[in-house]
N, C-alpha and C positions, 0 to 999 in steps of 0.2 A: 449464433453470433453472440459474442460476449456482451454482457450488460455493462460492465465497467468501462468507461470511456478510455481509460489508459490501456486497455487490452484490445480495443477495436483495431482491426487491421494488423494484428500481430500474427505473423506467419509461424508455421511450425519451425522453420529454420531460425527465425529470430528468437523464438522461445528457447530452443535448444542452445542457441548461441549465448543467451543470457545465463542459462544454467551452467554452461561450460565456463564462462568467464568468472562466475561466482565461485566455482569449486576447483578449477584446474589451472590456476595461474602458474607460470614457471617459477621455480625456485632459483634465486640468484645468489651466488656466493662468491668468494674470492677466487677469481680465475675460472669459474665454471657456471654453466646454466644447466639446470636439470628439471625434469618433470616430476612433480611430487606424487603423481598417480601412475607412473609408468617406470619401466626399468631402463632409463637412458639418461646420460649426462653428456655434456659437451665441454671439453677442456679448452680453455682459451689462452692464447699467448700474447696477442697484440691488441685485441678489442676488449673493451670493458664488458663485463657480464650484462650490465643493464642495456648496453648498446646491442649486444647480440640478442637478448630477449626481445627488444623492440624490433630488431631486424626479422626475427622469426615471426612475430605478430604481423609485421608489414607484409612478409611473404605470404602468409596465410590469407591476408586481406586482398592481396593482388590476385592470387589464384586460389579462391576458397573451395575446398573440397571437404565436406563433413566427414567422410570416411577415411581421409588421409591423416595419419597421426602427426603430431608436431615434430617427432623425431625425423621424419622425411624432409620437412621444411628446414630443420636444423642442418641436416646433411647438405641440402641444396645451397645454404648460405655460408657454411663453414669455410668455404674457399676464400672468403673475404678476410679471414683472420690472418693476414700477412702483414709484414712491416710496410710493404708498398701500398696496400689498400687501406690499412687502418686509418690514416688521417682523413681520407675522403669519406669513409664510412662513418667515422665519428662526427664529421662536419655535416654529413647528410642527415644523420639521425638527430643531431642538434637542431637542424632546420625543421625537421618533421616535428620535433617536440615543441619548437617555437610556434609552429602553425597550430598545434593542438592547444597551446597556451592562449594563442590569439582567438581560439574558438571557445575559450572558457574552461579548459581542462588543465590539470596539473602537468601532464605529459601524454604522449601517445598511448602508452600502456594503460593509463588510467581511464581511457575512453571505453566505456562498457558496451556501447551499441556499435555493432558492425556498420550500420549505415552512417553513423557519425565518423567512424574511422575512415570509411570510404570517401566521405565528403572532404576530410582533411587530406587524404591522399590525392584527390582530384586537384587540390591547390598546388600540389608538388609534381604532378605528372609531366610537366614540361621540363623539369630540371634534369640535368645529366645524371645526377645520383639516382633518381627514380628510374630513368630509362636503363641505366646500367643494371640495377637490381631486377627490374622486370625482364629484361633480355636474358640475364643470367639464369633466371628461374626457369625459363623455357627448357633449357637443357639440364640444369641442375636438379630440377624436380622430376621432370618427365622421363629422364634417362635412367631412373632408378628402377631396375627390373622388378624389385620387390613390390612396387605399387602397380605394375601393369595389370595384374589380375583384377584389381579394384575397378579399373576402367574397361575390362573385357578385352584388352589388347594381348594378343598371343605372342608378340614379338615379330622380328623379321621372318620372312618366309622363304626367301630365295634359297637358303641352304637346305631347305626341306622340300624343294620342288614347287614353291609358290603356294598361293591360296586356292587355286582352282579345285584341288582335290583335298583340301583341308578345311572345309567349312564355308567355302565361298558361296555355295548354293544350298545351304541348310536352313534357309529362311522358311519357317513353317507357319508364319502368320499371314502369308499372302494367299 
């Protein structure tokens, strides 16, 4: 157990989250959001880059997976960069930033602790904006075939004769 009172109760996930926040913030430029430590960027047409960066962090906080890269979260929320959705997204992120400011932070992206961001999200979870984002992430994130192996999902099985003869009964730990 840690001797330093500030480190007591610090989980491995929290420690890694702190390190990630310190070193891997998204790069925000004119009309794009990019990862400084990875090979991806997201070109934007209707949403401000700061708003998209906040939306990506919000998505990661709603459905946190340590092994899923930010690029997959970016793909999941990229669909909101439309002329029709942009005003609601900008307003929703403004409300989220206001909630963060009410909790003593500059904005949502400046909140370094995942638990603090989740507490801020809980104040917003009844809003239509939050429910729209949360609901859209279910398909936007989990329908990306590239991340299925991370979760051990092999995909649909009907076209391959079902699961019965494709690993259904390969449990070797019983």
